[in-house]
ZAMARGU-4260 file (C-alpha; in steps of 0.2 Angstrom, whole numbers, plus 5000, padded with zeros to 4 digits):
<rodrens>
0) 5396/5352/5429 | 5386/5354/5445 | 5404/5357/5455 | 5408/5371/5443 | 5390/5378/5445
5) 5392/5378/5463 | 5408/5386/5463 | 5402/5399/5451 | 5388/5403/5462 | 5398/5404/5478
10) 5410/5416/5469 | 5396/5428/5465 | 5386/5426/5482 | 5401/5430/5491 | 5405/5445/5481
15) 5388/5451/5485 | 5388/5448/5503 | 5406/5456/5505 | 5399/5471/5496 | 5381/5473/5506
20) 5389/5469/5522 | 5404/5481/5519 | 5391/5495/5516 | 5383/5491/5533 | 5398/5492/5544
25) 5412/5480/5548 | 5409/5462/5547 | 5404/5452/5562 | 5412/5435/5565 | 5399/5426/5558
30) 5401/5434/5541 | 5420/5432/5541 | 5418/5413/5543 | 5404/5412/5529 | 5414/5422/5518
35) 5431/5411/5522 | 5420/5395/5519 | 5414/5401/5503 | 5433/5406/5498 | 5438/5387/5501
40) 5423/5381/5491 | 5428/5392/5476 | 5446/5386/5478 | 5442/5368/5479 | 5428/5367/5466
45) 5430/5381/5454 | 5447/5383/5449 | 5455/5369/5439 | 5473/5365/5436 | 5474/5376/5419
50) 5465/5391/5429 | 5476/5391/5444 | 5491/5399/5439 | 5480/5414/5433 | 5469/5413/5449
55) 5484/5414/5460 | 5492/5429/5451 | 5476/5438/5451 | 5473/5434/5469 | 5490/5440/5475
60) 5487/5456/5465 | 5470/5458/5472 | 5477/5454/5490 | 5491/5466/5490 | 5481/5481/5481
65) 5467/5479/5492 | 5476/5480/5507 | 5485/5496/5501 | 5468/5504/5495 | 5460/5500/5512
70) 5473/5511/5520 | 5472/5526/5508 | 5453/5526/5503 | 5444/5539/5514 | 5426/5530/5515
75) 5424/5516/5529 | 5412/5508/5518 | 5425/5504/5504 | 5437/5499/5516 | 5424/5486/5524
80) 5420/5480/5506 | 5439/5477/5502 | 5442/5469/5519 | 5428/5457/5515 | 5433/5453/5498
85) 5450/5449/5506 | 5443/5437/5518 | 5435/5428/5505 | 5448/5428/5492 | 5462/5422/5503
90) 5456/5406/5509 | 5453/5402/5490 | 5470/5407/5486 | 5477/5396/5499 | 5468/5380/5493
95) 5473/5384/5475 | 5491/5387/5481 | 5492/5370/5490 | 5484/5360/5476 | 5497/5368/5465
100) 5511/5363/5476 | 5505/5346/5477 | 5505/5344/5459 | 5522/5352/5456 | 5528/5340/5471
105) 5520/5325/5460 | 5529/5330/5445 | 5514/5336/5434
</rodrens>
């Protein structure tokens, strides 16, 4: 219960940080590391085996669409926010993908 709560709060806090920092300008190295770390926490603690398929599909769809949207949207703040969210979602997706590959290799 506590790990699920930690993962849920990490997700919400990361989105807020990504949006707020994105409105202020490009993220600095510290913010990037914080977002990546929070993404890892969400991937490790918040996504269960049953949710991993949907999480990975949603992550791939978001990562592809956000990258494209960042190219066509004229507002720097929106591009910064999308890049920050990508920085957060990417590590979480990588962790869930590795967990899924491990489970597949074990035959489950």
